[in-house]
C-alpha positions in Angstrom: -58.4 1.5 -124.9 -58.7 -0.3 -128.2 -57.6 -3.9 -127.6 -55.6 -3.8 -130.9 -53.3 -1.2 -129.3 -53.1 -2.5 -125.7 -50.0 -4.2 -124.5 -49.6 -8.0 -124.2 -46.9 -10.2 -122.8 -45.2 -13.1 -124.6 -42.9 -14.7 -122.0 -41.0 -11.8 -120.3 -41.5 -9.6 -123.4 -44.3 -7.0 -123.4 -45.5 -5.9 -126.8 -47.0 -2.4 -127.0 -49.7 -3.6 -129.5 -51.3 -6.8 -130.8 -49.6 -7.1 -134.2 -46.5 -9.0 -135.2 -45.0 -9.6 -138.6 -45.1 -13.2 -139.4 -42.4 -15.4 -141.0 -41.7 -14.7 -144.7 -38.7 -15.4 -146.8 -37.2 -12.4 -148.5 -35.1 -14.4 -151.0 -31.9 -13.0 -149.6 -31.3 -15.7 -147.0 -28.6 -18.2 -147.2 -26.0 -15.7 -148.4 -23.4 -13.6 -146.7 -23.4 -9.9 -147.3 -27.1 -9.5 -147.0 -27.4 -8.2 -143.4 -27.7 -4.6 -144.4 -30.5 -5.4 -146.9 -32.5 -7.4 -144.4 -32.0 -4.7 -141.7 -33.2 -2.0 -144.1 -36.3 -4.0 -144.8 -37.1 -5.0 -141.3 -36.1 -1.6 -139.8 -38.7 0.2 -142.0 -41.4 -2.2 -140.6 -40.3 -1.5 -137.0 -40.6 2.2 -137.8 -44.1 1.5 -139.2 -45.4 0.3 -135.8 -44.8 -3.4 -135.5 -42.8 -4.4 -132.5 -42.0 -8.1 -133.1 -40.9 -9.6 -136.5 -40.4 -13.3 -137.2 -37.7 -14.1 -139.7 -38.0 -16.5 -142.6 -37.2 -20.0 -141.5 -33.7 -20.4 -140.2 -32.7 -24.1 -140.4 -31.5 -25.8 -137.3 -29.1 -28.0 -139.3 -28.0 -28.5 -142.9 -30.4 -31.2 -143.8 -33.3 -29.1 -142.6 -32.7 -26.3 -145.1 -35.7 -25.9 -147.5 -33.3 -24.9 -150.3 -30.1 -23.0 -150.9 -31.9 -19.7 -149.9 -32.1 -20.6 -146.2 -29.8 -19.8 -143.4 -28.4 -22.7 -141.3 -27.7 -21.2 -137.9 -25.1 -23.8 -137.1 -23.1 -22.5 -140.1 -20.8 -19.9 -138.4 -20.9 -17.6 -141.5 -24.7 -17.6 -141.4 -24.8 -17.0 -137.7 -22.4 -14.1 -138.2 -24.7 -12.6 -140.9 -27.7 -12.8 -138.6 -25.8 -11.3 -135.7 -24.8 -8.4 -137.9 -28.5 -7.9 -139.0 -29.5 -7.8 -135.3 -26.8 -5.3 -134.5 -28.1 -3.0 -137.2 -31.6 -3.3 -135.8 -30.7 -2.9 -132.1 -33.3 -0.8 -130.2 -35.8 -0.8 -133.0 -37.9 -3.8 -132.0 -37.7 -7.5 -131.2 -36.4 -9.9 -133.9 -37.7 -13.4 -133.5 -35.8 -16.3 -135.1 -38.0 -19.0 -136.7 -36.3 -22.3 -135.9 -37.0 -24.4 -139.0 -36.7 -27.9 -140.4 -38.2 -28.6 -143.8 -38.3 -32.4 -143.5 -39.5 -34.0 -146.7 -40.1 -30.5 -148.3 -36.3 -29.9 -148.5 -35.3 -29.6 -152.1 -32.4 -32.0 -151.6 -31.8 -35.7 -152.2 -30.7 -36.0 -148.6 -34.1 -34.8 -147.2 -35.4 -36.6 -144.2 -38.9 -37.3 -142.7 -40.8 -39.4 -140.2 -41.4 -42.0 -142.9 -40.0 -42.5 -146.4 -43.1 -41.0 -148.2 -42.4 -38.5 -151.0 -44.1 -35.2 -150.9 -46.2 -34.4 -154.0 -44.3 -31.1 -154.4 -40.8 -32.7 -154.1 -39.1 -35.1 -156.5 -37.0 -36.7 -153.8 -38.1 -39.6 -151.5 -37.0 -38.7 -148.0 -35.0 -41.0 -145.7 -36.9 -42.0 -142.6 -35.2 -40.7 -139.5 -34.1 -43.4 -137.0 -35.1 -42.8 -133.4 -31.5 -41.8 -132.6 -31.6 -39.3 -135.5 -34.8 -37.9 -134.1 -33.1 -37.2 -130.8 -30.2 -35.6 -132.7 -32.7 -33.4 -134.5 -34.2 -32.4 -131.2 -30.8 -31.5 -129.9 -30.2 -29.4 -133.0 -33.3 -27.4 -132.3 -31.9 -26.7 -128.8 -28.5 -25.7 -130.1 -30.2 -23.4 -132.7 -32.2 -21.7 -130.0 -29.0 -21.0 -128.0 -27.2 -19.7 -131.1 -30.2 -17.5 -131.9 -30.0 -15.8 -128.6 -26.2 -15.4 -128.9 -26.9 -13.8 -132.4 -29.0 -11.1 -130.9 -32.5 -12.5 -131.3 -35.0 -11.5 -128.6 -37.4 -14.4 -129.2 -37.7 -17.7 -131.1 -40.5 -19.4 -132.9 -40.5 -23.2 -133.5 -41.9 -24.0 -136.9 -44.4 -26.8 -136.5 -46.9 -25.9 -139.2 -47.3 -25.7 -143.0 -46.3 -29.3 -143.6 -42.7 -29.0 -142.3 -40.9 -31.6 -140.2 -42.7 -31.3 -136.9 -46.0 -31.1 -138.6 -45.1 -34.2 -140.7 -44.5 -36.1 -137.4 -47.9 -35.0 -136.0 -49.9 -36.2 -139.1 -50.9 -39.8 -139.6 -50.7 -39.1 -143.4 -46.9 -38.8 -143.2 -46.0 -40.6 -140.0 -46.3 -44.4 -140.3 -43.9 -45.1 -137.5 -44.4 -47.3 -134.4 -42.0 -46.0 -131.8 -41.7 -43.1 -129.4 -42.2 -40.6 -132.2 -45.1 -42.3 -134.0 -48.1 -44.6 -133.8 -51.1 -43.1 -132.0 -51.8 -39.4 -131.7 -50.0 -39.1 -128.3 -46.7 -40.4 -129.7 -47.0 -38.4 -133.0 -46.8 -35.2 -130.9 -43.7 -36.3 -129.0 -41.3 -34.7 -131.4 -43.0 -31.3 -131.0 -43.0 -31.7 -127.2 -39.4 -32.7 -127.0 -38.3 -29.9 -129.3 -40.1 -27.4 -127.2 -38.4 -28.8 -124.1 -34.9 -28.7 -125.7 -35.4 -25.2 -126.9 -36.6 -23.9 -123.5 -33.7 -25.7 -121.8 -31.2 -23.7 -123.8 -32.8 -20.3 -123.0 -33.2 -18.2 -119.9 -36.4 -18.5 -117.9 -39.1 -16.3 -119.5 -37.3 -16.0 -122.9 -40.2 -15.8 -125.4 -40.7 -19.1 -127.2 -43.6 -19.2 -129.7 -44.8 -22.4 -131.3 -46.3 -22.2 -134.7 -48.7 -25.2 -134.8 -51.0 -26.2 -137.6 -54.6 -25.4 -136.9 -55.8 -27.5 -139.8 -53.5 -29.2 -142.4 -56.1 -29.3 -145.2 -54.9 -32.8 -146.3 -57.4 -35.6 -146.4 -56.8 -37.8 -143.4 -55.1 -35.1 -141.3 -55.3 -35.0 -137.5 -58.8 -34.4 -136.1 -59.7 -31.2 -134.4 -59.6 -33.0 -131.1 -56.0 -34.1 -131.7 -55.1 -30.5 -132.7 -56.6 -29.2 -129.4 -54.8 -31.9 -127.4 -51.4 -30.8 -128.9 -52.2 -27.1 -128.1 -53.1 -28.1 -124.5 -49.9 -30.1 -124.0 -47.8 -27.3 -125.4 -49.5 -24.9 -123.0 -48.7 -27.3 -120.1 -45.1 -27.3 -121.3 -45.2 -23.5 -120.8 -44.9 -22.3 -124.4 -45.1 -18.5 -124.5 -47.6 -18.3 -127.3 -49.3 -20.4 -130.0 -49.2 -19.1 -133.6 -51.9 -20.9 -135.6 -50.7 -21.9 -139.1 -53.1 -23.1 -141.8 -52.6 -25.7 -144.5 -49.7 -27.6 -146.0 -47.9 -26.4 -149.1 -49.0 -29.6 -150.9 -52.7 -29.0 -149.9 -55.1 -28.5 -152.8 -57.0 -25.9 -150.8 -56.0 -22.2 -151.4 -55.3 -20.5 -148.1 -53.8 -17.1 -148.8 -54.7 -16.2 -152.4 -57.5 -13.9 -153.7 -59.8 -16.9 -153.9 -59.8 -16.9 -150.1 -62.1 -14.4 -148.3 -60.6 -12.1 -145.7 -60.5 -13.6 -142.2 -61.4 -17.0 -143.5 -59.1 -18.8 -140.9 -59.9 -16.7 -137.9 -62.5 -19.3 -136.7 -59.8 -22.0 -136.5 -57.6 -19.8 -134.2 -60.7 -18.8 -132.2 -61.7 -22.5 -131.6 -58.2 -23.2 -130.4 -58.3 -20.1 -128.1 -61.6 -21.3 -126.6 -60.1 -24.7 -125.8 -56.7 -23.5 -124.6 -57.1 -20.6 -122.1 -54.1 -19.1 -120.5 -51.8 -18.9 -123.5 -51.8 -16.1 -126.1 -53.2 -17.2 -129.4 -51.9 -15.7 -132.6 -54.1 -15.7 -135.7 -52.8 -15.5 -139.3 -53.7 -15.8 -143.0 -55.8 -13.4 -145.1 -56.0 -10.6 -142.6 -55.0 -7.5 -144.5 -57.4 -4.6 -143.5 -58.3 -2.7 -140.4 -62.0 -3.8 -140.5 -61.1 -7.5 -140.3 -58.4 -6.7 -137.7 -60.7 -4.8 -135.5 -63.4 -7.5 -135.7 -60.9 -10.1 -134.5 -60.3 -8.1 -131.3 -63.8 -6.8 -130.8 -65.1 -10.4 -130.8 -62.1 -11.8 -128.8 -61.2 -14.3 -131.6 -57.5 -14.1 -131.0 -55.0 -12.3 -128.8 -52.5 -11.2 -131.5 -52.7 -10.9 -135.3 -49.7 -12.0 -137.4 -49.4 -10.5 -140.9 -46.6 -11.0 -143.4 -47.5 -10.0 -146.9 -49.4 -6.9 -145.7 -46.1 -5.5 -144.4 -44.6 -5.9 -147.9 -47.4 -3.8 -149.3 -47.2 -1.2 -146.6 -44.5 -1.0 -143.9 -46.6 1.4 -141.8 -49.9 -0.5 -141.8 -50.0 -0.6 -138.0 -49.1 3.1 -137.5 -51.7 4.2 -140.1 -54.4 2.1 -138.5 -53.6 3.5 -135.0 -53.5 7.1 -136.3 -56.8 6.8 -138.1 -55.2 6.9 -141.5 -56.6 3.6 -142.8 -57.6 5.2 -146.1 -53.9 5.6 -146.8 -52.9 2.0 -146.2 -51.5 0.3 -149.3 -53.4 -2.9 -148.9 -52.0 -6.4 -149.8 -54.0 -7.7 -152.7 -53.1 -11.4 -152.1 -51.8 -11.9 -155.6 -48.6 -13.7 -154.6 -46.9 -12.5 -157.8 -43.8 -10.9 -156.3 -43.7 -12.5 -152.9 -44.6 -16.3 -152.8 -44.0 -16.8 -156.6 -40.5 -15.2 -156.2 -39.8 -17.2 -153.0 -40.5 -20.5 -154.6 -38.4 -19.5 -157.7 -35.5 -18.5 -155.4 -35.7 -14.8 -156.4 -35.7 -11.7 -154.3 -39.1 -11.2 -152.8 -40.9 -7.9 -153.3 -44.5 -6.7 -153.8 -46.4 -5.7 -156.9 -48.1 -2.7 -155.3 -45.0 -1.6 -153.4 -41.9 -2.5 -155.5 -39.6 -0.7 -153.0 -40.1 -3.7 -150.6 -36.9 -5.6 -150.1 -35.2 -3.0 -152.4 -35.0 -0.3 -149.8 -31.3 0.2 -150.4 -31.8 0.6 -154.2 -34.3 3.4 -154.0 -32.6 5.9 -151.7 -32.7 9.0 -154.0 -33.2 12.0 -151.7 -36.0 14.5 -152.2 -35.0 16.8 -155.1 -33.9 20.4 -154.6 -34.8 21.1 -158.2 -38.4 20.1 -158.6 -39.6 19.4 -162.2 -43.0 19.8 -163.7 -44.0 16.2 -164.4 -47.0 15.1 -166.5 -48.1 11.5 -166.1 -50.5 10.1 -168.8 -52.6 7.1 -167.7 -53.7 5.8 -164.3 -53.1 2.1 -164.6 -50.5 0.6 -162.2 -47.6 2.2 -164.0 -49.0 5.7 -164.1 -50.3 5.6 -160.5 -46.9 4.5 -159.1 -45.0 6.9 -161.4 -47.1 9.8 -160.1 -46.8 8.7 -156.4 -43.0 8.2 -156.6 -42.4 11.4 -158.5 -44.4 13.4 -156.0 -42.6 11.7 -153.1 -39.3 12.8 -154.6 -40.5 16.4 -154.6 -41.7 17.0 -158.1 -44.8 18.8 -159.2 -47.0 16.2 -160.7 -50.1 16.3 -162.8 -51.9 13.0 -163.6 -54.3 12.8 -166.5 -56.8 10.0 -167.3 -59.3 9.8 -170.2 -61.8 7.7 -168.1 -63.8 9.0 -165.2 -62.1 6.8 -162.7 -58.5 5.8 -161.8 -57.1 2.4 -162.3 -56.8 1.5 -166.0 -56.4 -2.3 -166.3 -56.5 -2.7 -162.5 -60.0 -1.2 -162.5 -61.0 -3.6 -165.2 -59.5 -6.6 -163.5 -61.2 -5.7 -160.2 -64.4 -7.1 -161.8 -63.0 -10.7 -161.6 -64.2 -12.6 -158.5 -61.6 -12.2 -155.7 -59.8 -9.5 -157.6 -62.0 -6.8 -156.0 -58.9 -6.5 -153.8 -57.6 -4.3 -156.6 -60.2 -1.7 -155.7 -58.2 -1.3 -152.4 -55.1 -0.3 -154.5 -57.2 2.3 -156.4 -58.6 3.5 -153.1 -55.1 3.9 -151.7 -53.8 5.9 -154.7 -57.0 8.0 -154.7 -56.1 9.2 -151.2 -52.3 9.1 -151.3 -51.8 11.1 -154.5 -53.8 14.2 -153.4 -52.1 14.0 -150.0 -48.7 14.2 -151.9 -50.0 17.2 -153.9 -50.6 15.4 -157.2 -53.1 17.2 -159.4 -55.5 14.5 -160.8 -57.5 15.3 -163.9 -60.0 12.7 -165.0 -62.1 12.7 -168.2 -59.0 14.3 -169.9 -57.6 13.1 -173.3 -53.8 13.4 -173.5 -53.8 15.3 -176.9 -50.8 17.1 -178.3 -52.6 20.3 -177.6 -52.9 19.4 -173.9 -49.2 18.5 -173.7 -48.2 21.8 -175.3 -50.5 23.7 -172.9 -49.1 21.9 -169.9 -45.5 22.3 -171.1 -44.1 19.8 -168.6 -40.4 19.3 -168.0 -40.9 15.6 -168.0 -43.7 13.5 -169.6 -44.3 9.9 -168.4 -46.3 8.0 -170.9 -48.2 5.2 -169.1 -51.2 5.1 -171.5 -51.5 1.4 -171.3 -52.9 -1.1 -173.7 -56.0 -1.8 -175.7 -57.4 -5.2 -176.9 -55.8 -6.5 -180.0 -58.0 -6.6 -183.1 -59.1 -10.1 -184.2 -60.7 -11.5 -187.3 -62.0 -14.9 -188.0 -64.2 -16.3 -190.8 -67.8 -16.1 -189.8 -67.3 -14.2 -186.6 -70.4 -12.2 -187.4 -72.5 -15.4 -187.1 -72.6 -15.2 -183.3 -72.6 -12.4 -180.8 -69.0 -11.6 -179.7 -67.1 -9.0 -177.7 -63.6 -8.5 -176.4 -62.7 -8.8 -172.7 -63.0 -5.1 -172.1 -66.5 -5.0 -173.5 -67.5 -7.9 -171.3 -65.9 -6.7 -168.1 -67.4 -3.2 -168.4 -70.9 -4.6 -169.1 -71.0 -3.5 -172.8 -71.2 -7.0 -174.0 -73.5 -9.7 -172.4 -72.6 -13.3 -173.3 -75.1 -16.1 -173.6 -75.4 -19.4 -171.7 -72.7 -21.3 -173.7 -69.6 -19.3 -174.2 -66.3 -19.9 -176.1 -63.4 -17.9 -174.8 -60.9 -17.3 -177.6 -57.5 -16.9 -176.0 -56.3 -18.8 -172.9 -53.7 -16.6 -171.4 -54.1 -14.9 -168.0 -56.9 -12.7 -169.2 -58.8 -15.6 -170.9 -58.7 -17.7 -167.7 -59.8 -14.7 -165.6 -62.7 -14.1 -168.0 -63.7 -17.7 -167.7 -63.8 -17.3 -163.9 -66.1 -14.3 -164.2 -68.3 -16.1 -166.7 -68.9 -19.0 -164.2 -68.8 -17.1 -160.9 -69.9 -13.5 -160.7 -69.5 -12.8 -157.0 -66.5 -12.5 -154.7 -66.0 -15.5 -152.4 -67.6 -15.3 -149.0 -66.8 -17.2 -145.8 -69.9 -19.5 -146.5 -69.3 -20.0 -150.2 -65.6 -20.8 -149.6 -66.4 -23.2 -146.8 -68.9 -25.0 -149.0 -66.7 -25.0 -152.1 -63.9 -26.7 -150.2 -65.7 -28.7 -147.5 -63.7 -27.0 -144.8 -66.2 -27.8 -142.1 -65.4 -31.5 -142.5 -61.9 -30.7 -141.1 -60.4 -34.0 -142.2 -61.7 -34.1 -145.7 -61.3 -30.7 -147.2 -61.4 -31.0 -151.1 -62.9 -28.9 -153.8 -66.5 -29.8 -154.5 -67.9 -30.2 -158.0 -70.9 -28.0 -158.9 -72.3 -27.1 -162.3 -71.9 -23.4 -163.2 -74.8 -21.3 -164.6 -72.9 -21.2 -167.9 -71.1 -23.7 -170.1 -67.7 -22.3 -170.8 -64.7 -23.5 -172.8 -61.3 -21.8 -173.1 -59.3 -22.1 -176.3 -55.6 -21.4 -176.8 -53.6 -21.9 -180.0 -50.3 -22.9 -178.3 -48.7 -22.9 -174.8 -50.2 -23.4 -171.4 -53.5 -22.0 -170.3 -53.1 -19.1 -167.8 -49.7 -18.0 -168.9 -48.8 -14.9 -167.0 -50.7 -16.0 -163.9 -48.6 -16.9 -160.9 -47.6 -20.6 -160.2 -48.8 -20.3 -156.6 -52.2 -19.2 -157.6 -53.1 -20.5 -161.1 -53.4 -24.1 -159.9 -56.1 -23.2 -157.5 -58.0 -21.1 -160.1 -57.8 -23.9 -162.7 -59.0 -26.4 -160.1 -62.0 -24.2 -159.4 -62.8 -23.7 -163.0 -62.6 -27.5 -163.7 -64.8 -28.2 -160.7 -67.6 -26.1 -162.3 -67.3 -27.7 -165.7 -65.0 -25.3 -167.6 -63.3 -27.1 -170.5 -59.8 -26.3 -171.8 -58.5 -26.8 -175.3 -55.1 -26.0 -176.7 -52.8 -26.9 -179.6 -55.2 -25.9 -182.3 -56.1 -23.6 -185.2 -59.2 -21.5 -185.3 -61.1 -22.3 -188.5 -64.4 -20.4 -188.4 -67.5 -19.4 -186.5 -70.8 -20.9 -187.6 -74.3 -20.3 -186.3 -73.8 -23.5 -184.4 -70.5 -22.6 -182.7 -66.7 -22.3 -182.9 -64.9 -24.7 -185.3 -61.3 -25.5 -184.6 -58.7 -27.9 -186.0 -56.7 -30.0 -183.5 -53.1 -30.9 -183.9 -54.0 -34.3 -185.3 -55.9 -32.7 -188.1 -59.3 -33.5 -186.6 -61.9 -30.7 -186.9 -64.0 -30.1 -183.8 -67.1 -27.9 -183.3 -67.7 -26.4 -179.9 -71.4 -25.6 -179.8 -71.9 -22.1 -178.3 -74.1 -19.0 -178.5 -71.5 -16.3 -178.0 -67.8 -15.6 -177.8 -65.5 -13.5 -175.7 -62.2 -12.5 -177.4 -59.1 -12.5 -175.2 -56.5 -12.5 -177.9 -53.9 -10.2 -176.5 -53.2 -6.5 -176.3 -51.6 -3.6 -178.3 -49.9 -0.6 -176.8 -51.9 2.6 -176.6 -49.6 5.5 -177.2 -50.9 7.4 -180.2 -49.7 10.8 -179.2 -46.2 9.7 -178.1 -44.4 9.6 -181.5 -45.9 13.0 -182.5 -44.8 14.6 -179.2 -41.3 13.1 -179.3 -40.8 14.2 -183.0 -41.9 17.8 -182.2 -40.0 18.1 -178.9 -36.9 15.9 -179.1 -35.2 17.7 -176.2 -38.0 17.1 -173.7 -37.5 14.2 -171.3 -40.0 11.5 -172.1 -40.3 8.2 -170.4 -42.5 5.4 -171.6 -43.5 2.6 -169.2 -45.9 -0.3 -168.7 -48.0 -1.6 -171.6 -47.4 1.6 -173.6 -43.7 0.6 -173.7 -44.2 -3.1 -174.4 -47.6 -4.9 -174.3 -46.0 -8.3 -174.4 -46.4 -10.2 -171.2 -47.3 -7.0 -169.4 -48.6 -7.4 -165.9 -49.1 -5.3 -162.8 -45.7 -6.4 -161.3 -43.8 -5.0 -164.2 -46.0 -1.9 -164.5 -45.7 -0.8 -160.9 -41.9 -1.4 -160.9 -41.5 0.6 -164.1 -43.5 3.4 -162.6 -41.2 3.5 -159.6 -38.1 3.4 -161.8 -39.4 6.2 -164.1 -39.7 8.5 -161.1 -36.2 7.8 -160.1 -34.9 8.4 -163.6 -36.2 12.0 -163.7 -33.3 14.4 -164.3 
């Protein structure tokens, strides 16, 4: 039997396979009236093959809430909401309550911590807990565990990772105490040990208690690997049911789950803990999103269980599809963070760019039609692909036309950026899913008026996308130049010293490609961030093979890129010498380079031998107006960049594709 689908026990609970859904906030927590929404989301994941799901963090007391979008299980209204959710999910699988305390990460002036040291990502200085208050917090964890069981949860997970309270106590960076809960490494782990004891004391013998511990904090000066192993061994001695290995703190300057991180990058940390802590199931997490990586973990016995969170946003049935040999139809998580983490930190409802139905299951409940329409979708960028998929899923007869010889549109183009090769997985998914749903795909086909008249669809969805905006500048002919499309498709080859005109999301991505042409590998990632040092992981400076500068008239560089990912990309670009200029006016291009005028009136010449133009986009919908004028009674729907090229991104495009399908009448 494949180990991935063999049973394993956590306490007195036997899981039928080795996959769990890890903790992830949905953005609906902390409010009453959301039980049905949570149950609809989690229920679909149970149906998709996962048998244990860990909730987003549920605070053990009021001061431990990360923000207003957290439940406090000691609040009777919140406990009632969670109980209602569990009642709706009864018999579908095991819900595991993550017992949580944010510590100094709580976005509240009353936040607390082991020592009064402000977190770089929080404006509030925390109050240092007294020893009595530490014991009261321990008691709150126990009370929370009891309430979790009474609310219908079948397991609990103690959050001791990602830089939250228990993790803060374990780290000498944030724990400057000298009492029972701080000082040497042995005392720094006491809060975690006492919390585990308090939780177990409130639960029946054998009730599953998972401890999520930090395998590596990725903060300079964090606990040594020997100290981490010691904590794992003590937790095993205290009869924890399983250890879930977390990676990194939220304030760490090391990307841990974005596209800059190669798949499976953190499996070695979990594996080393497993080697040194036999007898307790080890759960690995972070950047595991595809069956090949999953299978390798089990074949090489690197971990006992794999925890995934975002991959279940992208595809609720990832486990079932893997088990049934349908991996080519898995909608893979592309690690973009745009609709999940970015939304969570902005206190919005979480979703997924490649699966906008996620966490919106109750909004897209339209049944399969009894009156199928003939639907023509023009363009195979994100908007067109999702419009075709969703329309076919609703029972319509769909034809999808694309003027290029491949699917993907802007996604295909973006997949040439280092790390964004994950987008090829999305194109692979649609390439398999659409034919399976009966969609007729026609490549190398121009959407002319003649074609539209020949097809004579009931509904036409225009998802024809965007094209690079035209740009003129005095002297532009003096140096070789090309737009971002020309560069990313190989039609234009820049020199060794390049000026990127336009510093939005596309410009910054182009700078990344100019300085690093290959996807990150386990070795290159380890080297770039000095991961092997364990206690001094920081980005390493290294000169790129090109000199690159990114210019932007106004606004911030990277506008449109997500806040949880752009900081890491900019850090990498700066580490290889990329220069950033903004607040300027373009003057001219000379044979020596690009001349600009800064806000203070000073003229500046950037010496370069070529330019890449990333100055925005225009909608591409030349046939639309002609078609609408000739056939005003035909239903036409315009989506994505063809509708509005301003601030267009994949998140908006996929969502508009889904909405278009549901608006067919």
